N, C-alpha and C positions, 0 to 999 in steps of 0.2 A: 504363971510362966509370961515373962514379957515378949511381946508382939517381934518375930519376926521379919526383917526387913527383907525386900527379895533382893538378889545379889546383885551388886553392880555387873554391867556388861565389860568385858575385856576391850580392849583398843579393835581389836580384830572383829567381837562381835560385833563392835559399834559400826565397824567399816563396811563391814559382811551386812547388816542391816539397811545401811544407807545405800548401799549398790543396788539391793534386791526391790527398794523402794524405786530409784531410779531406771530397773529394767521393768518395772510395774508400767509404768508412767509411759518409756519409748515403745513397749512392745502395744499398750494399747493406742497410740496415735499411728503406730507402724499398722494397725489391722485395717486402716483404711478411714480414721477419725483425721488423720494430718492435722490440725489445729485443735484448742481447748483455751479454755479461759484459766485464770490462775484460783478461782474457788474450785472448778471441776479437777484441776490437776491436784488441788489439796485431795479431795474427794477419793481421787483413784487410788493414793499413794496410802491415806487415810493416816494425813498428817495436818498439823495445826496450819494457818494460811501464814503466818513467819516461814517455818520450815520450808513450804512449798515455796514462796518465792527466794529462799537461799538455794534450794534444790534445783529449782528454773534457772537462776543467774549462772550458777555453777553448769548446768548442761549446755545454758546459751557459750558461754567461754570456751568449752569442748568442740564448740561447733555441732553440737547434737540438734540444738535447738535455734531457732530464729523469732524473733518478737517484732509484733508491731501493735501500735493502738488504733482502735476505730472507735468511731461515737454512733452507738447501737440505744437506742429508745430514748434517747435522749442522757445519756450519759458515755463517760468514757470507760473503754474496755480492753485490758491488754490481752492479747491473742499471743500463744505460744505453740509454733507449730514445729514439727520433724522435719529435718534436713536427711539429704540420702546417705550423709555421715551417723546422724542417727537410727536414720533403717537399716544400715549394717551393725551398728552397734545394739540392736536388738534381734539380731540375726534375720533380719530380712533382705535376701539378695536377689528377690525378683521383681519385676516392674510393678511397684507401688507408687501411689499417689504422695507427693511430698510438698512441704511448704513453702511458697514462692511469696515472696514482697512486693508486695501491691498488686496481688494476682485476687484478692480474698473481696468478694462485694459485700458491702456492711450491710445491705439490706437481707442477704440471707443468713448471716450470723446468729440473730435468734433462734430461728429453725435447726442450724444445725445444733446449737448448744442444746437444743431442747431436745434432739435426739440421743444426745448423750446422758441427758438426766435421766432418760428413760431408760438406754442400754444397762446406767449401773442399779437403777430400781429393780430392773427385770433381773440381774445377775444375781443381786442379793437374794433375789425370788425364787432360785433356783434355774432359770433359765441359762441356756447353753447356747454353743455354734454361733453367736452375733457375729454376722456381718453386714458391713455399713454397706448404704447404695453406691458409694464413690468406686467400691469394688466388683460391684456387680455389672457396672457398665461395659460392653462389649461382649456379655458372656450370651446374646442371642435374647434376652427376657422380651416379649413385647410389652410390659413394663416393669420398671425399674421402681422399688418400694425404695422407701427411705434407708430399711432395715430387714434383714431376715434373721430369726432366731428361731432356736427348737425349745420348746415348753416344758414344764419339769415332766410332762405324760410322753412326750416323745413326740408331739406334733411337731411340724415345720410351718410357721408362721411368716406372712409376709407384711410388715408393719409400715403405718405411713401416719406422720405427722401433719394434722391441717389446722393451719392458723386462719385459713380465710375459705370461703364457700366458693366453689367454682360453678361454670356454666352447665347447665345440665346436658347440654353436646359434649361437654370434655367428659363429663362424669359417663356418658352413654359409650365412650370410648375406652374409658380406664373399668368398666363392669364389663365389657368386652373381652379386654386384655388376660384380666386376671380369672374370669371363665374361662379362658382358654389354659392358662397356665395352671390351674387346679384341677383340671379335666387330664391335664398332659401329668399329674402328679409332683408338680414341682411343690406345691404349698395346701396346705390342708385349710387354711383359714387366712384372712386379711384381717387386722385390727387396725382401726384407724383412729388416733389418739388426737382428741382436740382441747383448746384450752376449756375451761369451766364453766358450763352453763350452753356448750355449741354442738356438744355431742349430737344431742335430739333433733337439733335443725341439720343435722349433716345427716343424720339419717332419714331423716323427711325428705332431705333432696336426693338422695340413693331411692328412697321409696318412688319419688315422681315420676322416675324413670322407667316406662311401662314395656320396652324392647328396645333391644342392641341388634346393630348390623356383625355379623360373622360371617368371614367368607363370601362377602356380597348380598348376602340371605338377611332377612329378619328374622330375629329370635324373641319370641313374647318372653319375659321375666315372670317364673313361677317363685314357690316359695322356697323350692329346692337349688333355685339359682342366686337368692337372696341370703339364703341359712349361712355361708363360710362368712359374709361382711357384719363385722362385729365393732361398737361405736361405743367408745369409752370417753372419757374425761382424762387428760393427762396427768392429774392429779390423783387418780382414783387404779391407773393400772400401775401392775399386773394383776394388784387386787381386784379378784371378781370378773378376770380375763382368762382363768384359764381354758387353754385352748384342749 
């Protein structure tokens, strides 16, 4: 029996599929991601780069996106960001950050895109309720993570992308803030994700902090205080990072 070919989609079906892909991208940006690269936009929509470029340009013509180029890590990178009109098209009408031309710091872009790569990997692995850090500002947190999400087993996790090691003083402040939020029930764990090879050094930097200041008093750190902090290579998470 000859192999049957899959039925061709009708024009209505093709248009519905196209619109669904556009909504995926707009909702991703409207969730607090604000802007992304062409490569990641293609990944969000599960399309080829060529189809992504065509879609992005179409959304730009509609006024849903704005675009500008930046020099990042020695290469030219085209960014696509959501406008207030794009927020409305994604059914977001509350106060959310949107893309403004000329307001993006090129030095921060690699960190921002790393966070998005991590998000897509986590959601593919069954993580849910991802909230970018931009949405968490102004919510009264003592430390705003790069994102928060719920693991497949239901634990709330704060997620940090750490590209460079900070000072011991800064880590003492961060640990103190996170421990207070964990005690208050905000998160169960804090996952630090680093470039490959840096995770062990970051863990040592945390281990070097012996005590922190909370409410004006010194608190010596014990194993129970260190247990919620976990360290991973960005390329290996979330595999092995089940909370």
